[in-house]
N, C-alpha and C positions, 0 to 999 in steps of 0.2 A: 369415365363417369358421365362426362358431357354427352358422349355418343349414346349412352344408355338413356339419359333423360330426353334426348332428342327422339329416340326410338319410341318411348312411351308417349311423348307429345304427338308423334305421328299417328299412333294408334287411336288417340282420342281427338283426332282432327277430322275435318271434312264429314263425309257420310259414314265413317266407320262406327262411331258410337250408335248411330241409328240402326245400322246393320246388326250390331251386337244386341241391342234391345229387341229388335225383331226376332233374332235367333233365340233369345232367352224366352220370349213369349211363346214361340213355337215349341221350345223344349218343355215348358210348363204345360202347354196344352196337350202335347203328346203323352207326357207322364201322367197327367190327371185322367185322361181318357183311358189309358192303358191300366191305371190303377182301378178304375171302375170295372173294366173287363176282368181284371185279375181277381177282384174281391167277389164279384158275382160267381164266376166259374170256380174259383178256389173254395168258396163257401159251399157250393153244391157238391164239389168233389169231397170236401172234408166230411160233409154230412153222410153221403152215401158210403164212404169208407168206414166211418166210425160206427154207423148203425147197420153196416153190412147188408145193404140193399142188394137183393139177388141180381146178379149179372152186372148191374151198375157199379157195385163196389169193386168187382174184379176189373172192369174197364177203367175205373178211376185209378186203381193201383197201377195198371199198365200205362195209363197216360202219364202219371207222375214219374214213373221210372224212365219212360222213353224221353220225355221232354227234358228231364234233368240230365240226361246223358247226351244232349245235343247242344253245341255252342250257340249262343244267341245269334251270332252273325250268320250261321248256317240256316237257322230258322227264318231269319229275315230274308235271306237269299231265296229260300224255297218259296216263301209266300209272294215275294215281289217278282222274282225272275222265273220261278218254276210253275206257279199256278197258271200263267198265260198259256202254257202248253196244254192245259186241261180246259181251256176256254174261259178262264176266270182271270180278269185283269184288274188289279187294284192300283190306285194312285199311291204316291209316296206316303201321305198322311195316314190313310186307313190301313195300309200295309204295315207301317211302323207300329200303329196302335194295336193291331191284331197280333203281330209277332211278339211285341213286348208284353201284351196282356196274357197271351197264351203261355208264354215262357214263365212269367211271374206267377200265374195261377197254380203251377205245380208246387211252387214254394209256399204260396199262400195257403194251399190245401194242407200242407204240413203244419203251418202255423195254426190254422183253424182246428185241425185235428187235435193238436196239443191243447188248445183252449177247451175243446169239448170234453176231452178226457180228464180235464182238471175239475169238472163239475161232478159232485158226488152222485151216485146212482139213485139215492133216495129222493133227489129233486124231481125226477120224472114221476115216481110213484106218488109223491106228495101233490104234484100238479094234477095227476089223474084222479086222485081222491077228492080234489076240489071240483071235479066235473069237467076238466079240460081234456080235449082229445090229445092223442099223441103228437099230432102236428102242432096244435096250439101250445102244448107244453114245450116243445122244442123251440117254437118261435118266440114265445113270451117269457119263458123261464130259463131254458138252457142257453140259447144263443146270446142273450144280453150278458150273462155271466162269462161265457166263453170269450166274447169280444173284449171284455174288460181285461181278461188275462192275456189275450193275444195282442192288445194294443201296442206295447213296446216293439214286439217283433214285426208287426205290420208297419210301424213307422220306419223301421230299418229297411223293410222291403221297398217302401216308397222311395227312400234314399237311393237304394240300388236301381230303381226304375229311372230316376233322374240321371244317374251316372250312365246307365245303360242306354239312355236315349241318344247319347253321342254317336252310337253305332248307326243311328237312323240316317246319317249322311251317306251310308252305303246304298240307300234306296232313293237318292237324289233329294232328300228332304233338307231344306235350308235352315236347320236348327242351329243352336249356338256354336257347336264345334265346327260345323260346315262353314258358317260365316267367318269363324276364326281362320280357317284354312284359306278362305278367299282373301282375307285381309293380309295374311302372310304372303300369299302369292303376289299381291299387289304392292306390298311395301318391302318385302324381303327382310322383315323384322320378326324372325322366328321366336327368339327368346321373349321379347316384349309381349307379343300377341299371346303366346301360350301361357305366359305368366299371368296376364289379365284373365284369360279363360280359367286358369286354375283358381284364381282369387274369386271369380264369380261363382264357380261350382262350389267352392268351399263355403262361401257366404250363404249360398242358397241351402246347402245341406245342413250347415250349422244352425241356421234359423229354423229350419224344419225340425231338426232334432230337439231344439229347445221347446218348440211348440208341442211336439209329441210328449215330451217329459212333463210339460205343464198339464196337458190333458190327462196323462197317466196319474199325476199327483191328485188332480181334481176328482177323478173317478175312483181312486183307490182309498179315499178318505173313509175311514171306518170300516174298510173291507179287509178281511183276513182270509187268506187262502185256506181251504179245508185240508186237513191232514190226509183224509182218505180221498183219493182221486181216481175213481174208476166209474165208468158207465156200464 
């Protein structure tokens, strides 16, 4: 027991806490930027797939199927190590953001698609009868309702992004997990370091989950899902 306490004391001594905080900040930055990429691309993919936009809808389906069949670590390696062979070299941060964002976009597309199909078909016709164009109806009527339905699943996807960001160490990014490995190599305290990392990841995702639930509760007040869910 004394040896275990000494190990934890070692982890929280010297420059190690500062390194963990820096790694946590980089993990959050990568995850937030990747989430932005994921939401933008995933929303566009969801729209073209649900509304069957010629050619784009087919390409969207192909993209989702292909990306979902590739491990994230492979996609990271292709972008960071493979693209330089084509003349495009990215640093660790943009490479990690792009890989995580593109990977998550395939799943976000499914989430958005589910949210869009939950909106009754009559909503579009009602918006058009009020003088809105089809694009305006989608933007101001359909999407807000779809986002409300998709919010819980999007929160889970953000949690997955945070956990998946630990793979960014494979592209030399000094995020939380990478800093933990550095401390492990310096102190030889594997159990203590990884226990601290597990606690930090758990606390981060726990707080995020509670925040998403609070937002879900706030936006679902007075809202009832319609029984007929087709567009």
